[in-house]
C-alpha positions as CSV (number, residue, x, y, z in Angstrom):
1,M,53.8,62.9,-135.4
2,L,50.3,64.2,-135.0
3,R,49.3,62.4,-138.3
4,H,50.8,59.2,-137.0
5,L,48.8,59.4,-133.8
6,V,45.5,60.1,-135.7
7,N,46.2,57.1,-137.8
8,V,46.7,54.9,-134.8
9,L,43.5,56.1,-133.2
10,R,41.7,55.5,-136.5
11,Y,42.9,51.9,-136.7
12,M,41.9,51.2,-133.1
13,L,38.4,52.6,-133.7
14,Q,38.2,50.3,-136.9
15,A,39.3,47.3,-134.9
16,I,36.9,48.1,-132.1
17,R,34.0,48.5,-134.6
18,K,34.9,45.1,-136.3
19,N,35.1,43.2,-132.9
20,I,32.5,45.1,-130.8
21,K,30.4,42.0,-130.0
22,P,33.2,39.8,-128.7
23,L,34.5,42.8,-126.7
24,I,31.0,43.4,-125.1
25,L,30.8,39.7,-124.2
26,I,34.2,39.7,-122.6
27,A,33.5,42.9,-120.6
28,S,30.1,41.4,-119.4
29,F,31.7,38.2,-118.3
30,L,34.5,40.0,-116.3
31,T,31.9,42.3,-114.7
32,F,29.8,39.2,-113.7
33,I,32.8,37.5,-112.1
34,W,33.6,40.7,-110.2
35,L,30.1,41.0,-108.9
36,I,30.1,37.5,-107.5
37,A,33.5,38.0,-105.9
38,D,32.3,41.3,-104.3
39,T,29.0,39.9,-103.1
40,V,30.3,36.8,-101.3
41,H,32.9,38.8,-99.4
42,R,30.4,41.2,-98.0
43,P,30.0,41.0,-94.2
44,E,26.3,40.2,-94.3
45,F,27.0,37.1,-96.4
46,V,29.8,35.8,-94.3
47,R,29.2,34.0,-91.0
48,H,32.2,34.7,-88.8
49,A,33.0,32.8,-85.6
50,S,33.3,35.6,-83.1
51,K,35.1,35.6,-79.8
52,H,31.6,35.1,-78.3
53,T,31.0,31.8,-80.0
54,F,28.4,30.0,-77.9
55,H,28.8,26.3,-77.4
56,F,25.8,25.1,-75.4
57,G,27.3,21.6,-75.1
58,N,29.2,21.7,-78.5
59,H,32.9,20.8,-78.2
60,S,33.6,20.7,-81.9
61,K,36.6,22.6,-83.2
62,N,34.8,23.1,-86.5
63,L,33.8,26.7,-86.5
64,D,31.0,26.0,-89.1
65,E,29.3,24.0,-86.4
66,R,29.1,26.7,-83.9
67,W,26.6,29.5,-83.5
68,D,27.8,33.1,-82.9
69,Q,26.3,35.1,-80.0
70,R,23.7,36.9,-82.1
71,S,22.3,33.6,-83.5
72,V,22.0,32.1,-80.0
73,E,20.3,35.3,-78.6
74,Q,17.7,35.3,-81.4
75,F,17.0,31.6,-80.9
76,L,16.7,32.1,-77.1
77,Y,14.4,35.2,-77.6
78,L,11.9,32.9,-79.4
79,L,11.9,30.7,-76.3
80,E,11.7,33.7,-73.9
81,I,15.0,32.8,-72.3
82,D,17.2,35.6,-71.0
83,I,20.9,34.8,-71.8
84,N,21.9,37.0,-68.8
85,A,19.5,35.2,-66.4
86,T,22.4,33.3,-64.7
87,S,25.8,34.4,-63.6
88,G,27.6,31.4,-65.1
89,P,30.4,32.0,-67.6
90,E,29.3,32.5,-71.2
91,N,31.4,29.7,-72.6
92,G,31.5,27.6,-69.4
93,P,31.0,23.9,-69.3
94,V,27.6,22.2,-69.5
95,S,25.8,22.4,-66.3
96,E,26.3,19.7,-63.7
97,A,22.5,19.3,-63.7
98,C,22.7,17.7,-67.1
99,Q,23.1,14.2,-65.7
100,S,20.8,12.5,-68.1
101,K,22.3,11.7,-71.5
102,N,19.2,10.3,-73.3
103,T,16.5,13.0,-72.6
104,L,14.1,14.1,-75.4
105,L,13.0,17.6,-74.6
106,F,9.9,19.0,-76.3
107,T,8.9,22.6,-76.1
108,A,7.4,25.4,-78.4
109,F,8.3,28.9,-79.5
110,A,6.3,31.5,-77.7
111,G,2.8,31.8,-79.1
112,S,1.2,35.2,-79.8
113,T,-2.4,34.2,-79.2
114,V,-4.4,32.0,-76.8
115,S,-5.2,29.7,-79.8
116,E,-1.5,29.2,-80.6
117,N,-0.7,28.4,-77.0
118,L,-3.6,25.9,-76.9
119,W,-2.5,24.3,-80.1
120,H,1.0,23.9,-78.7
121,Y,-0.2,22.5,-75.4
122,F,-2.4,19.9,-77.0
123,S,0.3,19.1,-79.6
124,L,2.9,18.6,-76.9
125,I,0.6,16.3,-74.9
126,A,-0.3,14.4,-78.0
127,I,3.4,14.0,-79.0
128,Q,4.2,12.8,-75.4
129,N,1.4,10.2,-75.6
130,S,2.5,9.0,-79.0
131,L,6.1,8.5,-78.0
132,M,5.4,6.7,-74.7
133,S,5.2,3.3,-76.5
134,V,8.2,3.8,-78.8
135,A,10.7,5.6,-76.6
136,S,11.8,2.7,-74.5
137,T,15.1,4.0,-73.0
138,E,14.7,7.7,-73.7
139,R,13.3,10.1,-71.1
140,I,10.7,12.4,-72.5
141,Q,10.4,15.9,-71.0
142,V,8.0,18.7,-72.0
143,L,8.5,22.3,-71.0
144,L,6.7,25.6,-71.8
145,T,7.6,29.2,-72.3
146,G,6.6,31.5,-69.5
147,T,4.0,33.3,-71.7
148,A,2.3,30.0,-72.6
149,R,2.2,28.8,-69.1
150,T,0.7,32.1,-67.9
151,E,-2.0,32.2,-70.6
152,L,-2.9,28.5,-70.1
153,S,-3.1,29.1,-66.4
154,L,-5.9,31.5,-67.1
155,I,-8.0,28.6,-68.4
156,F,-6.7,25.6,-66.4
157,A,-6.2,25.3,-62.6
158,S,-2.9,23.5,-62.9
159,I,-0.3,23.1,-65.7
160,P,2.0,20.0,-65.1
161,F,4.7,21.4,-67.4
162,E,7.4,23.8,-66.0
163,V,8.9,26.7,-67.7
164,I,12.1,26.2,-69.9
165,D,15.2,28.1,-68.7
166,L,18.7,28.7,-69.6
167,D,20.2,26.1,-67.3
168,T,17.9,23.5,-68.9
169,I,18.7,24.4,-72.5
170,R,22.4,24.4,-71.9
171,C,22.2,20.7,-71.7
172,Y,21.3,20.5,-75.5
173,Y,23.3,21.3,-78.6
174,M,21.2,24.0,-80.1
175,P,22.3,23.9,-83.7
176,A,21.1,20.3,-83.8
177,A,17.6,21.2,-82.5
178,C,14.7,19.8,-84.5
179,I,12.1,22.5,-85.5
180,L,8.8,20.7,-85.8
181,N,6.1,22.1,-88.1
182,S,2.6,20.6,-88.4
183,D,3.7,17.6,-90.4
184,T,7.4,17.2,-89.7
185,N,8.4,13.6,-88.9
186,I,9.8,13.1,-85.5
187,E,13.1,11.1,-85.6
188,L,14.2,10.0,-82.1
189,A,17.7,10.5,-81.1
190,A,19.6,7.6,-79.7
191,D,21.9,7.8,-76.6
192,K,22.0,11.6,-76.5
193,N,20.0,14.6,-75.4
194,Q,17.9,16.1,-78.2
195,L,15.8,19.3,-78.3
196,Y,12.6,19.4,-80.3
197,I,10.8,22.8,-80.7
198,L,7.3,23.3,-82.1
199,N,7.2,26.2,-84.6
200,N,4.7,29.0,-84.0
201,Q,2.0,27.8,-86.4
202,A,2.6,24.1,-85.7
203,K,-0.6,22.1,-85.1
204,R,0.1,18.4,-84.7
205,V,-3.3,17.1,-85.9
206,E,-2.1,13.6,-86.7
207,E,-1.1,13.0,-83.1
208,I,-4.0,15.0,-81.6
209,V,-6.7,12.8,-83.3
210,K,-5.2,9.6,-81.8
211,V,-5.5,10.8,-78.2
212,S,-8.6,10.0,-76.0
213,W,-8.8,13.5,-74.5
214,E,-11.5,12.7,-72.1
215,Q,-9.0,10.5,-70.4
216,Q,-6.4,13.3,-70.2
217,R,-8.3,15.5,-67.7
218,Q,-5.2,15.8,-65.4
219,F,-3.9,18.4,-67.9
220,F,-7.1,20.3,-68.0
221,N,-8.4,20.8,-64.5
222,I,-11.0,23.6,-64.1
223,R,-10.9,25.7,-60.9
224,P,-13.7,24.9,-58.4
225,E,-14.9,28.5,-58.4
226,T,-15.1,28.4,-62.2
227,Q,-17.2,25.1,-62.0
228,N,-19.6,26.7,-59.5
229,T,-20.1,29.7,-61.8
230,V,-20.9,27.4,-64.7
231,Y,-23.2,25.2,-62.6
232,D,-25.1,28.4,-61.6
233,L,-25.4,29.3,-65.3
234,L,-26.8,25.8,-66.1
235,K,-29.4,26.2,-63.4
236,E,-30.5,29.5,-65.0
237,L,-30.6,27.9,-68.5
238,R,-32.7,25.1,-67.2
239,Q,-35.2,27.6,-65.7
240,R,-35.4,29.4,-69.0
241,A,-35.8,26.2,-71.0
242,K,-39.0,25.5,-69.0
243,L,-40.6,28.2,-71.1
244,Y,-40.1,26.0,-74.2
245,G,-41.2,22.6,-72.9
246,D,-42.7,20.5,-70.0
247,E,-40.8,19.0,-67.1
248,D,-40.0,15.8,-69.0
249,D,-38.4,17.8,-71.9
250,V,-36.4,19.8,-69.5
251,S,-35.1,16.7,-67.6
252,N,-33.7,15.6,-71.0
253,L,-32.4,19.0,-71.8
254,Q,-29.2,19.1,-74.0
255,L,-27.2,22.2,-74.7
256,V,-25.5,23.3,-77.9
257,G,-22.6,25.8,-77.3
258,V,-21.7,28.5,-79.7
259,H,-19.1,31.2,-79.1
260,I,-19.1,34.1,-81.6
261,R,-16.2,36.6,-81.7
262,E,-15.9,39.8,-83.8
263,E,-12.9,38.3,-85.7
264,D,-14.8,35.2,-86.8
265,A,-16.4,36.8,-89.9
266,L,-18.5,33.7,-90.7
267,P,-21.8,34.1,-92.6
268,F,-25.1,34.0,-90.8
269,E,-26.2,31.1,-93.1
270,Y,-23.5,28.9,-91.6
271,Y,-24.9,29.3,-88.1
272,Y,-28.5,28.9,-89.3
273,R,-27.6,25.6,-91.1
274,A,-25.6,24.4,-88.3
275,I,-28.5,25.0,-85.9
276,T,-30.9,23.2,-88.2
277,F,-28.5,20.3,-88.5
278,Q,-28.1,19.9,-84.7
279,R,-31.9,19.9,-84.4
280,K,-32.2,17.2,-87.0
281,M,-29.6,15.1,-85.2
282,H,-31.5,15.4,-81.9
283,D,-34.9,13.8,-82.0
284,S,-35.7,13.4,-78.4
285,G,-35.9,15.8,-75.4
286,L,-35.3,19.5,-75.6
287,L,-32.3,21.1,-77.4
288,F,-31.3,24.5,-76.2
289,F,-28.6,26.8,-77.9
290,V,-26.3,28.8,-75.8
291,V,-24.7,31.6,-77.8
292,I,-21.8,33.4,-76.1
293,C,-21.1,36.6,-77.9
294,E,-18.1,39.0,-77.7
295,N,-20.5,41.7,-78.9
296,P,-24.1,40.7,-78.2
297,T,-25.4,43.6,-80.3
298,G,-23.3,42.5,-83.3
299,E,-25.0,41.6,-86.5
300,I,-24.8,37.8,-86.2
301,C,-25.7,37.7,-82.6
302,T,-28.6,40.1,-83.1
303,M,-30.0,38.0,-85.9
304,L,-29.7,34.8,-83.8
305,N,-31.3,36.5,-80.8
306,A,-34.2,37.5,-83.1
307,Q,-34.9,33.8,-83.9
308,S,-36.4,33.3,-80.4
309,E,-36.3,29.5,-81.0
310,R,-34.7,28.0,-77.9
311,I,-31.7,30.3,-78.4
312,E,-30.1,32.1,-75.5
313,V,-27.6,34.9,-76.3
314,M,-25.3,36.0,-73.5
315,P,-22.2,38.2,-73.3
316,E,-18.7,36.8,-72.8
317,H,-17.6,36.6,-69.2
318,D,-14.6,38.5,-67.9
319,E,-12.7,35.4,-67.1
320,I,-12.0,33.2,-70.2
321,D,-12.0,30.0,-68.2
322,V,-15.8,30.4,-67.6
323,D,-16.6,30.5,-71.2
324,F,-14.2,27.6,-72.0
325,A,-15.7,25.5,-69.2
326,L,-19.3,26.4,-70.3
327,M,-18.4,25.3,-73.9
328,M,-16.9,22.1,-72.5
329,I,-19.9,21.2,-70.4
330,C,-22.4,21.7,-73.3
331,N,-23.5,18.5,-74.9
332,H,-22.8,19.6,-78.5
333,T,-20.8,22.4,-80.3
334,I,-21.0,24.7,-83.2
335,V,-17.5,25.8,-84.0
336,S,-17.2,29.5,-84.8
337,N,-13.5,30.0,-84.1
338,E,-10.4,27.8,-84.1
339,R,-10.3,28.1,-80.3
340,D,-13.7,26.4,-80.1
341,I,-12.3,23.0,-81.2
342,F,-10.7,22.3,-77.8
343,P,-13.7,22.1,-75.5
344,P,-15.4,19.3,-77.7
345,L,-12.1,17.5,-77.9
346,L,-12.0,17.3,-74.2
347,R,-15.6,16.4,-73.9
348,G,-15.1,13.5,-76.3
349,V,-18.9,13.0,-77.0
350,G,-21.7,14.9,-78.8
351,N,-22.0,16.4,-82.2
352,T,-19.6,19.0,-83.3
353,V,-20.2,21.2,-86.4
354,V,-17.4,23.1,-88.2
355,F,-17.5,25.6,-91.1
356,G,-16.7,23.5,-94.2
357,Q,-15.6,26.2,-96.6
358,P,-11.9,26.3,-96.8
359,N,-10.2,29.3,-95.2
360,D,-7.4,30.0,-92.8
361,G,-9.6,29.9,-89.8
362,S,-11.4,26.6,-90.6
363,R,-8.6,24.4,-92.2
364,Y,-7.6,22.4,-89.1
365,A,-11.1,22.2,-87.8
366,N,-12.0,20.6,-91.1
367,E,-9.1,18.2,-90.8
368,L,-10.3,17.1,-87.4
369,A,-13.8,16.6,-88.9
370,N,-12.2,14.2,-91.4
371,Y,-10.8,12.0,-88.7
372,L,-13.1,12.3,-85.7
373,E,-16.4,10.6,-85.2
374,N,-19.4,12.9,-84.8
375,W,-17.6,15.8,-86.3
376,Y,-19.4,17.4,-89.3
377,S,-18.4,20.0,-91.9
378,I,-21.2,22.4,-93.1
379,V,-20.8,25.2,-95.6
């Protein structure tokens, strides 16, 4: 009996040795199938429709077309909307306030910097302008997040766009929302409400360059007290300019605004060449450079201050609207930071110089220089 068992084992080993490769292939294939089946049935790979399925105007019975509670909360978080802000039922009917059936609502995810919020603000206004002529029957509405409106209110006296809230967004089917990046084509919805949201890094340059911003001042009013502060600064600058020229020169005084921040990290050679370029472009009267510095004792600002050639270095003001208004009222601009492109856009005239070497901070400034008259790229 034992000898028979040994013979059976020997025959099995010989068979395995002869057919080892096919057996390995079969085992590998079965393992592969098992791994796929195990993976797709894991909870993190399955989107279940929970009892908290949130409709937001969606009445479809297809569970794949609904968002679960967690998805909705994450989406609303990016818009700074508190899902518990109202006492209405979670799965209740669409608000009675949703009377319009053809509203195109444009908003933006909450920005993390002043620059992002300015880009969103300018982009939303530009989109609104571009759609006025093509959206004949649709109502166009623009709303902001609370943070964006608060930060923009630090610069501008009044913001005409209200804050987006839960009652408003319940009028829209969120899974069908269009997320707009910098170059996403906007397709207008017909005979229904549609939500469009600018992504965090969205910069709608194509629409922005088509707007006559000097004619959009109703969106960018400066506070009277801020204007008075800037006018006082201009008086001081004119007095200092008299040290460099006679009365006739001072009467034709033109200012070039520069705002240098610690984060800019642009080489001194750029500022030197930009200053030289501005001087060559201005062949009459007196040209005076106003350099606002986050750190007046920093390397770049110290080197510019040492030039003593009609260059006035001053510290940043406590209120950001003062520096913004001063940059806007200057005749010309040397762009040091992405935030500096907005004052010359609103001014609409004068020469604007941007850093021409490609980098993350100058990419969109260079795009504007490719489109706009009197905008120049310098390396």
